[in-house]
C-alpha positions in Angstrom: 93.0 120.2 109.8 94.1 123.4 111.7 96.4 126.0 110.1 97.7 128.0 112.9 95.2 126.6 115.6 92.5 127.6 113.2 90.3 124.6 112.2 89.5 125.3 108.3 86.3 123.7 107.9 83.5 126.1 108.4 80.5 124.5 107.0 79.4 120.9 106.2 76.7 120.5 103.8 74.9 117.3 103.3 72.4 116.9 100.2 70.3 113.9 99.5 67.2 112.9 97.8 64.2 111.6 99.9 63.1 108.7 97.5 66.1 108.0 95.1 67.8 104.7 95.3 71.2 106.1 95.3 70.6 108.4 98.6 69.0 105.2 100.5 72.2 104.8 102.8 72.5 108.7 103.4 69.0 108.3 104.6 69.7 105.7 106.5 73.1 107.2 108.1 71.2 110.5 108.8 68.2 108.6 110.7 70.0 105.5 112.4 73.5 106.3 112.8 74.9 107.9 116.0 78.1 109.1 114.1 76.6 112.1 112.8 75.5 113.3 116.5 79.0 112.6 117.7 80.8 114.2 114.9 78.7 117.5 115.7 79.3 117.3 119.1 83.1 116.8 118.7 83.2 119.8 116.3 81.0 122.5 117.6 82.9 124.9 115.3 81.3 123.3 112.0 78.0 124.4 110.9 75.9 121.3 109.8 73.5 121.5 107.1 71.1 118.9 105.9 68.5 119.3 103.0 66.9 117.2 100.7 67.7 117.5 97.1 65.0 115.8 95.1 65.9 114.2 91.8 69.5 114.4 92.2 72.3 112.0 93.6 73.8 112.8 97.2 76.7 114.7 97.8 78.8 116.1 100.8 80.3 119.5 100.7 82.7 121.0 102.7 83.2 124.5 102.7 86.3 126.3 104.4 87.4 129.7 105.9 89.5 130.3 102.6 86.5 130.5 100.7 87.2 127.0 98.7 84.8 124.1 98.9 85.2 120.6 98.1 82.1 118.4 96.9 82.4 114.7 97.1 79.4 112.5 95.5 78.5 109.5 97.9 75.8 107.8 95.6 75.3 104.4 96.2 77.8 104.1 98.9 78.1 102.6 102.4 78.0 104.5 105.9 81.4 103.8 106.6 82.3 105.5 103.4 80.2 108.4 104.4 82.4 108.5 107.6 85.5 108.4 105.9 84.1 111.3 103.5 83.3 113.3 106.6 86.7 112.8 108.3 88.6 113.5 104.9 86.8 116.8 104.5 87.4 118.0 108.1 91.0 117.2 107.8 91.8 118.9 104.7 92.7 122.6 104.5 90.5 123.2 101.6 93.1 124.7 99.4 93.7 123.8 95.7 96.6 121.0 95.1 99.3 122.8 93.3 102.1 120.9 91.6 105.8 122.0 93.1 108.8 121.9 91.3 108.0 121.7 87.6 109.5 119.4 85.2 111.1 116.7 86.3 115.0 116.1 86.0 116.0 114.3 82.8 119.8 113.5 81.9 121.5 112.5 79.0 122.9 109.3 80.6 120.5 106.5 81.8 122.6 105.8 85.2 125.7 106.9 86.6 126.1 103.2 88.4 125.3 101.6 84.8 122.8 99.2 84.1 122.2 96.3 86.0 122.4 93.0 84.5 122.0 89.5 86.0 125.7 88.8 85.8 126.3 91.5 88.3 124.0 89.8 91.1 126.7 88.6 94.0 124.1 87.6 96.4 125.2 83.9 96.4 128.7 84.1 96.1 131.4 85.0 98.9 133.7 87.7 98.4 136.6 89.1 100.5 136.7 92.7 102.0 140.2 94.4 102.6 140.2 97.5 104.7 143.2 99.7 103.6 144.4 102.6 105.9 143.7 101.0 109.4 146.4 99.6 111.6 148.5 102.7 111.6 
């Protein structure tokens, strides 16, 4: 995601285990998938760091120009999920999600229009509409 024309993602770090079963799809993605090379070619401003981290589950971490980072675990996942995670990290700003507004609006009355009942269902019965005030 770009803010004022500046892409917010600065580094994309892929960490995986060389022998662990939960990293099998990540290893396959790194060795056989052309998506990583295409992703790197289309995003030359992003630094890619791929490092093994033996004995731990794999994750993908995005570091942003704001100093924030997001880390997403990709253990026992598919290559499509890895693509989605990389695109999601690229398209986010890295800012923390903040709640806007505050408390919800609460009132003493349940509804100004009243409570709906099945007796008010006019979908099947015809009714007349008289327009008042026209024809002058």
